[in-house]
N, C-alpha and C positions, 0 to 999 in steps of 0.2 A: 843286400841279397845274400842268402845263405849259399855257401860254396863248400865243397868237400872233394877230396881225392882219396880213393881207396885203392890199395894194391893187395893182391892176393896171389898165392901160388897154389893151384888146385891140381890134384892128381887126376888128370883127365885130358883127353885129346882136344885140341883147339876146335876142331870141327864140331865136336859134341857140345862144347860150351857155347859156341856161336848159335847152334840150333836151339839150345835151351833158352838163350836170351831172345831169339826170334819167335819162339813159341808163346807169344803174348797171351793168347786166350787161356793158357794154363796158369798164369800168374796167381789168380785167386786161390789156387790149390796150395800155394806154398809161400807167398809173399805177404808179410804182415802189412796191415793197413790197406790191402787191395781187395776190394769187394766184387769187382766185375771187370771183364776185359772183352773187347770185341774188335775184330779186324774187319774193316770195311773194304779195303783194297789191298791187293798184293800183286806187284808187278816184278817178274823175274827178268833180268837182262844178263848178258854175258858177264859183265863186270860188277853188277850190283843187284840188290833187291830193295824195292821200295814198298813200304807198308804204311797205310793210314789206319790208325787204331784209336779206340777210346779206352781209357782206364778210369775206373771209379775208385777213388782213394779217400781215406779219411781216418779219423781217430775220434772215438767217443761220438758225440752228437754231430760232429762236423764231417760231412761227406760231400764229395763233388766229383764231377766227371770232366776230364779234359781230353781233347783230341790231339794226337801227336803224329808227326811225320817221322818215320823211322827209315833210315837209309843205311843199308849194309854195303860197305865197300869191300868186295871180295879180294882185291889186290892188296889193300892195306890191312885186312883182317880187323876192320873197325866198324862200329855201329854208332851212328850219330842220331840223336833224338832231339827234335825241336817241337815245342807246342804250337798248335794251330789255333785252338779255341779252348775256352773254359776259364777256370778261376785263376789262371796264371797270367801275369804280365809277361813273364819270360821263363822259359825252361830250355836248358841246353844240357844234355848229358852225352858223354862219349865213352864207349867201351873200346878198349884196345886189347887184342889177344895176341900173345907171343908164346909159341910152343917151345918148350925146353925139355927134352928127354922124357917124353910121355907125360909131362906136366904142362900146364898152361899158366903163364903169368897173365893176370887180368889187371888192367889199370882202368878204373872207373872214375871219371870226373863229372861232377854235377854242379850246376848253379841254377837257381830259380828265384822268382819273386811272385808271391801271391798278390792278387789285386786288392784283397781286403787287408788293410794295413795292420789291423789288430791280429788277424790270423798269421800274418807274416811275422809279426813280433813273437807270437807264441811259438811258431815253428822254428824260429832262429834258436830259441833256447834248447830245443830237443833235436835239432836237425842232425847233428853229427851222430848221435845215438841212433836215430831212425835210419840213417844211411848205413851204419854198421849192421843194424839188424837185417836190413834188406840184403846187404852183401853176405851176411851169414846164411840167410835163407837160400840164396843162389848157390853158395858153396855146399850147403847141406844137400840141396836137391841134386846137384851134380854128383856128389859122392854117393848118394842113395841110388841114383840111376846108373852111374857108370862104373862104380867100383865093383859091382856085381858082374859087369860085363867082362872083367879081367879074370874072374874065377873060372 
């Protein structure tokens, strides 16, 4: 199973970054390999937010949609994503947000396995590169949206 851990320090408030990650339907605007996103359910509670959403991802001729369960834990400032349905045997990713002097440290851990063994092997070869590109896209989006707010 491909696994990766990415750490970034972004000049942005923690709350803004969390809202950016939870704004799933905007992913196709800035995330590479993401073609469509749809939220089906969103439940707000005092200590958490739960979202059920679809993402259509792919590269080249390979495109597929998977359904995920997204849980934002407000006390831990973390977001945990697990797959429910789709082309993945397993998906687990966790975002952890730590505010440090008007900057936010993000720790993003991901591991997954695609049901199709051939595609899984292909993805393993370019997985780290793809995850870095996605992290770059989130960082650039945050800088574009929130660095102007400081001016």
